[in-house]
Legacy VTK file of the C-alpha trace (Angstrom):
# vtk DataFile Version 3.0
C-alpha trace
ASCII
DATASET POLYDATA
POINTS 207 float
5.286 40.686 23.759
8.800 41.554 22.699
9.917 44.616 20.763
12.912 44.521 18.452
14.147 48.013 17.660
17.129 50.336 17.247
16.753 53.523 19.234
18.935 55.879 17.121
16.988 55.254 13.897
14.086 57.535 12.878
11.484 54.857 12.169
11.916 53.169 15.574
11.941 56.626 17.168
8.360 57.160 16.004
7.309 54.174 18.100
9.572 55.120 21.018
7.912 58.532 21.343
4.435 57.016 20.948
5.161 54.627 23.837
6.808 57.337 25.940
3.798 59.631 25.634
1.399 56.855 26.610
3.611 55.389 29.336
3.969 51.970 27.682
6.903 49.711 28.598
7.789 46.548 26.668
10.458 43.878 26.806
12.894 45.271 24.251
15.944 44.070 22.333
18.153 46.402 20.318
19.028 45.290 16.776
22.165 47.166 15.754
21.659 48.574 12.261
25.205 49.951 12.353
26.598 46.418 12.231
23.810 45.153 9.903
22.420 42.912 12.626
19.026 43.204 10.916
20.419 41.137 8.033
21.603 38.217 10.160
19.949 34.837 9.813
18.886 34.962 13.459
16.918 38.187 12.989
15.565 37.121 9.590
13.842 34.248 11.374
11.985 36.832 13.466
11.375 39.382 10.722
12.168 38.340 7.135
11.740 41.979 6.081
14.983 42.768 7.947
13.524 45.965 9.369
12.963 47.549 12.752
10.891 48.012 14.754
9.165 44.657 14.936
6.755 43.627 17.682
6.435 39.903 18.362
3.162 39.062 20.091
2.688 36.251 22.572
0.995 34.081 19.925
3.999 34.443 17.591
2.476 37.087 15.303
5.056 39.692 14.268
3.968 43.258 13.453
6.560 45.036 11.315
5.021 48.408 10.418
5.066 51.302 12.867
1.496 52.375 12.169
0.285 48.784 12.679
2.199 48.447 15.953
0.827 51.771 17.186
-2.723 50.805 16.236
-2.379 47.564 18.176
-0.876 49.258 21.248
-3.477 52.032 21.144
-6.220 49.413 21.387
-4.550 47.954 24.483
-3.733 51.361 26.017
-6.492 53.769 24.942
-5.641 56.396 27.549
-4.026 59.538 26.152
-5.225 58.677 22.631
-2.801 59.444 19.818
-4.666 58.006 16.830
-7.788 60.135 17.130
-10.873 60.118 19.347
-13.540 60.579 16.655
-13.939 58.972 13.221
-12.912 62.229 11.521
-9.877 62.750 13.741
-8.804 59.135 13.189
-9.046 59.630 9.431
-7.066 62.875 9.619
-4.309 61.336 11.754
-3.846 58.382 9.397
-3.977 60.677 6.370
-1.303 62.958 7.801
0.849 60.010 8.856
0.766 58.729 5.296
1.445 62.143 3.784
4.428 62.792 6.058
5.861 59.371 5.336
5.611 59.573 1.533
6.823 63.178 1.360
9.197 64.154 4.158
10.484 60.766 5.352
10.879 59.376 1.844
12.668 62.483 0.619
15.189 62.376 3.458
15.717 58.623 3.214
16.309 58.971 -0.516
18.946 61.641 0.072
20.665 59.655 2.809
20.683 56.233 1.172
21.698 57.414 -2.284
24.749 59.473 -1.347
26.395 57.749 1.614
29.053 55.078 1.127
27.604 53.325 4.152
24.550 52.509 2.002
26.397 51.351 -1.117
24.141 48.770 -2.789
21.671 49.288 0.122
19.652 52.171 -1.279
16.431 50.698 0.113
15.834 49.041 3.487
15.040 45.352 3.642
16.615 42.130 2.394
17.050 43.200 -1.254
20.351 44.736 -2.419
19.531 47.874 -4.425
22.072 50.148 -6.183
22.253 53.838 -5.352
20.845 56.492 -7.703
22.749 59.736 -6.988
20.121 61.862 -8.775
17.652 61.056 -5.996
19.665 63.228 -3.618
18.722 66.384 -5.487
15.170 65.158 -5.956
14.857 64.721 -2.188
15.950 68.299 -1.594
13.388 69.530 -4.134
10.709 67.554 -2.310
11.639 69.123 1.038
11.720 72.608 -0.465
8.186 71.985 -1.725
6.551 70.373 1.307
7.951 72.399 4.211
6.261 75.716 3.288
2.997 73.831 2.806
3.249 72.289 6.245
3.963 75.771 7.586
0.776 77.083 5.955
-1.248 74.217 7.432
0.052 74.929 10.932
-0.870 78.592 10.616
-4.514 77.545 11.021
-4.401 75.208 14.066
-2.129 74.179 16.957
-1.561 70.577 15.850
-1.324 68.855 12.521
-4.623 66.913 12.697
-6.586 69.571 14.580
-6.889 70.733 18.179
-5.282 67.662 19.774
-1.709 66.395 19.833
-1.599 63.093 17.915
0.716 60.564 16.338
0.771 62.768 13.242
2.666 65.346 15.303
5.079 62.681 16.554
5.734 61.613 12.973
6.387 65.159 11.834
8.661 65.840 14.824
10.753 62.763 14.036
10.842 63.753 10.365
12.096 67.260 11.190
14.810 65.755 13.396
15.682 63.286 10.614
16.378 66.230 8.313
19.527 66.884 10.310
20.940 63.582 9.050
21.152 65.122 5.557
22.138 68.604 6.770
18.733 70.144 6.076
16.679 72.361 8.381
13.301 74.058 8.538
13.643 77.451 6.788
13.571 80.451 9.128
10.565 81.918 7.330
8.482 78.825 8.202
7.597 80.461 11.518
4.430 78.446 12.160
6.249 75.157 11.614
9.072 76.263 13.913
6.599 77.318 16.620
4.801 73.991 16.273
8.133 72.173 16.622
8.759 73.877 19.966
5.248 72.989 21.170
5.625 69.363 20.091
8.960 68.963 21.888
7.449 70.435 25.034
4.414 68.129 24.766
6.761 65.138 24.666
9.057 66.457 27.384
12.033 66.685 25.020
LINES 1 208
207 0 1 2 3 4 5 6 7 8 9 10 11 12 13 14 15 16 17 18 19 20 21 22 23 24 25 26 27 28 29 30 31 32 33 34 35 36 37 38 39 40 41 42 43 44 45 46 47 48 49 50 51 52 53 54 55 56 57 58 59 60 61 62 63 64 65 66 67 68 69 70 71 72 73 74 75 76 77 78 79 80 81 82 83 84 85 86 87 88 89 90 91 92 93 94 95 96 97 98 99 100 101 102 103 104 105 106 107 108 109 110 111 112 113 114 115 116 117 118 119 120 121 122 123 124 125 126 127 128 129 130 131 132 133 134 135 136 137 138 139 140 141 142 143 144 145 146 147 148 149 150 151 152 153 154 155 156 157 158 159 160 161 162 163 164 165 166 167 168 169 170 171 172 173 174 175 176 177 178 179 180 181 182 183 184 185 186 187 188 189 190 191 192 193 194 195 196 197 198 199 200 201 202 203 204 205 206
């Protein structure tokens, strides 16, 4: 197997922390998003979606979605489970992963890609050139203002997002909170449960 990734980026960081927690090491090649290496013909032959991370299996299959890569690696390395140990926990982890991605991650990505000159005509990841929509910057902030207090209320009732156990849902939320710094946003001080969870999650990961 070979992993193509870019360590500084949030989406690859989700997988990096998953692997770190489980003690997984893979042959890895960095694809420099800063120089648009993901758009080169050489990388397109590996992953036509022009995204990272991408995991190329020994039979040539290429997995390009973080949740798919994690599901595959979890099946090979079941120790220290991060995707749930019971059917209910598995459903909760996947549900929270999806919710975090479509709310927090998407809001931040929309703010970042629609206001920065570095993303001119690249408002969405992938091979398609997409023009920026400046109004999405304010919409992203409204989304964050809405979801963060709700996450705080959820974490008032349990130690981890999906229940009593640390899971990939917590890794996703940790990366999302860190990603907020890219658009100069932070968890509000009155979200005390979310802030306490953040400290626990960092400690759990040895960060």
